[in-house]
C-alpha positions as CSV (number, residue, x, y, z in Angstrom):
1,X,0.0,0.0,0.0
2,X,1.2,3.5,-0.8
3,X,1.3,6.3,1.8
4,X,-1.7,8.6,1.6
5,X,-1.3,11.1,-1.1
6,X,1.5,9.3,-2.9
7,X,-0.5,8.7,-6.2
8,X,-1.5,12.3,-6.3
9,X,2.1,13.4,-5.7
10,X,3.2,11.2,-8.6
11,X,0.7,12.7,-11.0
12,X,1.8,16.2,-9.9
13,X,5.5,15.2,-10.4
14,X,4.6,14.0,-14.0
15,X,3.0,17.4,-14.8
16,X,5.9,19.4,-13.1
17,X,8.6,17.5,-15.0
18,X,6.7,18.1,-18.3
19,X,6.4,21.8,-17.5
20,X,10.2,22.0,-16.7
21,X,10.8,20.6,-20.2
22,X,8.4,23.0,-21.9
23,X,5.7,20.4,-22.4
24,X,2.0,20.4,-21.8
25,X,0.6,17.9,-19.3
26,X,-0.8,15.7,-22.1
27,X,2.4,15.7,-24.2
28,X,4.6,12.6,-24.5
29,X,7.9,12.9,-22.5
30,X,11.3,11.6,-23.7
31,X,13.0,9.8,-20.8
32,X,16.4,10.6,-22.2
33,X,15.6,14.3,-22.2
34,X,14.2,14.1,-18.7
35,X,17.4,12.3,-17.5
36,X,19.5,15.1,-19.1
37,X,17.3,17.7,-17.4
38,X,17.9,16.0,-14.1
39,X,21.6,15.8,-14.6
40,X,21.6,12.0,-14.9
41,X,23.9,10.3,-17.4
42,X,22.5,7.4,-19.4
43,X,24.9,4.8,-20.6
44,X,24.6,1.7,-22.7
45,X,26.7,-1.3,-21.5
46,X,29.2,-0.6,-24.2
47,X,29.8,2.8,-22.5
48,X,31.1,1.2,-19.3
49,X,34.8,2.0,-19.0
50,X,37.0,-1.1,-19.2
51,X,34.1,-3.6,-19.6
52,X,35.3,-7.1,-20.6
53,X,34.1,-8.2,-24.1
54,X,32.8,-11.5,-22.7
55,X,30.8,-9.7,-20.0
56,X,29.4,-7.4,-22.6
57,X,28.2,-10.3,-24.7
58,X,26.4,-11.8,-21.7
59,X,24.8,-8.5,-20.8
60,X,23.6,-7.8,-24.3
61,X,22.4,-11.3,-25.3
62,X,18.9,-10.9,-26.6
63,X,17.5,-13.7,-24.5
64,X,19.1,-12.2,-21.4
65,X,16.2,-10.3,-19.8
66,X,17.1,-10.7,-16.1
67,X,18.1,-7.1,-15.9
68,X,16.5,-3.9,-17.3
69,X,18.5,-1.0,-16.0
70,X,20.7,-0.1,-13.0
71,X,21.5,3.3,-11.3
72,X,25.0,3.8,-10.1
73,X,26.8,6.7,-8.4
74,X,29.9,7.5,-10.4
75,X,32.0,10.4,-9.1
76,X,29.0,11.7,-7.1
77,X,26.9,11.7,-10.2
78,X,24.0,9.4,-11.0
79,X,24.5,7.2,-14.0
80,X,21.8,4.8,-15.4
81,X,22.9,1.9,-17.5
82,X,20.1,0.5,-19.6
83,X,19.8,-2.9,-21.3
84,X,19.9,-2.1,-25.0
85,X,18.9,-5.6,-25.9
86,X,15.3,-4.7,-24.9
87,X,13.0,-3.4,-27.6
88,X,9.7,-1.7,-28.1
89,X,8.4,0.4,-25.3
90,X,10.5,-1.5,-22.7
91,X,13.6,0.8,-22.8
92,X,11.5,3.9,-22.0
93,X,9.9,2.1,-19.0
94,X,13.3,0.8,-17.9
95,X,14.9,4.3,-17.9
96,X,11.8,6.0,-16.5
97,X,11.7,3.5,-13.6
98,X,15.3,4.3,-12.6
99,X,14.5,8.1,-12.9
100,X,11.5,7.5,-10.7
101,X,13.8,6.1,-8.0
102,X,15.9,9.2,-8.2
103,X,13.0,11.6,-8.2
104,X,11.5,9.9,-5.1
105,X,14.9,9.9,-3.4
106,X,15.2,6.2,-2.8
107,X,18.3,4.7,-1.3
108,X,20.1,2.6,-3.9
109,X,20.2,-1.2,-3.4
110,X,23.5,-2.7,-2.4
111,X,25.3,-4.8,-5.0
112,X,28.1,-7.3,-4.1
113,X,30.5,-9.2,-6.3
114,X,30.9,-12.9,-5.6
115,X,34.3,-14.6,-5.5
116,X,33.7,-15.8,-9.0
117,X,32.9,-12.4,-10.4
118,X,29.0,-12.4,-10.4
119,X,27.1,-9.4,-9.4
120,X,24.5,-10.1,-6.7
121,X,21.7,-7.7,-5.6
122,X,22.1,-7.9,-1.8
123,X,19.2,-5.7,-0.9
124,X,15.7,-5.5,-2.4
125,X,13.0,-3.2,-1.1
126,X,9.6,-4.1,-2.6
127,X,7.9,-0.9,-1.4
128,X,10.6,1.2,-3.2
129,X,10.1,-0.9,-6.3
130,X,6.3,-0.5,-6.2
131,X,6.7,3.3,-5.7
132,X,9.1,3.6,-8.6
133,X,6.8,1.5,-10.8
134,X,3.8,3.8,-10.0
135,X,5.8,7.0,-10.6
136,X,7.2,5.5,-13.8
137,X,3.7,4.9,-15.1
138,X,2.6,8.4,-14.2
139,X,5.7,10.0,-15.9
140,X,5.1,8.1,-19.1
141,X,1.3,8.3,-19.1
142,X,-0.1,10.8,-16.7
143,X,-3.8,10.7,-16.1
144,X,-4.4,13.9,-18.1
145,X,-2.7,12.3,-21.1
146,X,-4.8,9.2,-20.8
147,X,-8.0,11.2,-20.6
148,X,-6.9,13.1,-23.7
149,X,-6.1,9.9,-25.6
150,X,-9.6,8.5,-24.8
151,X,-11.5,11.8,-25.5
152,X,-9.7,12.1,-28.9
153,X,-10.6,8.5,-29.7
154,X,-7.0,7.6,-30.6
155,X,-6.5,3.9,-31.2
156,X,-4.3,2.4,-28.4
157,X,-1.8,1.1,-30.9
158,X,-1.3,4.6,-32.3
159,X,-1.2,6.1,-28.8
160,X,1.5,3.6,-27.6
161,X,3.7,4.7,-30.5
162,X,3.1,8.4,-29.8
163,X,4.0,7.9,-26.1
164,X,6.8,5.4,-26.7
165,X,5.4,2.8,-24.4
166,X,4.2,-0.8,-24.8
167,X,0.6,-1.7,-25.3
168,X,0.7,-3.5,-22.0
169,X,1.8,-0.3,-20.2
170,X,-1.0,1.7,-22.0
171,X,-3.6,-0.8,-21.0
172,X,-2.3,-1.1,-17.4
173,X,-2.4,2.7,-16.9
174,X,-5.9,2.9,-18.3
175,X,-7.0,0.2,-15.9
176,X,-5.3,1.4,-12.7
177,X,-6.4,5.0,-13.2
178,X,-10.0,4.0,-13.8
179,X,-10.1,5.7,-17.1
180,X,-10.9,2.4,-18.9
181,X,-14.2,2.3,-17.1
182,X,-14.8,6.0,-17.1
183,X,-14.3,6.3,-20.9
184,X,-14.5,2.7,-22.2
185,X,-14.4,3.6,-25.9
186,X,-11.4,3.5,-28.2
187,X,-9.9,0.3,-26.9
188,X,-7.2,-1.5,-28.8
189,X,-8.4,-3.6,-31.7
């Protein structure tokens, strides 16, 4: 369960971040531009200094979906490394999820390296992940944008392209905001 007022706070953050980028509340937002605005660097695995070629092959293998993105602090600056093997609307969600952690002010998880060189997530906070997921959805598809999509009768397949998200994310946000019931027309065909 979220703290009282958290969902409203998230919707407000989505609108404020758009305003800071010169966008209207209903406009799509580019997660890379938001990261730049927030002073967060975005790297691909290939950008990691000194990364071993074998490690890079493992990280970028198309079937390797166990990681999406990770936020690190490098020289007192936030750096997000995204999995470039992901396609469709997934990269935008991955990046926006990490930006949500930063906007909320979450403490980063601790990562340890095993004796044989494997990275292990040593801490996991479900409530922080749930909060970041919610804010991520609001940043990508705020309530006002969803209402606009429905009122304009835009097909969801067209809207998902416009907003750079997956159809699953579009449907999820329409459901959890109640807009699917409020304005049931214009569903995906």
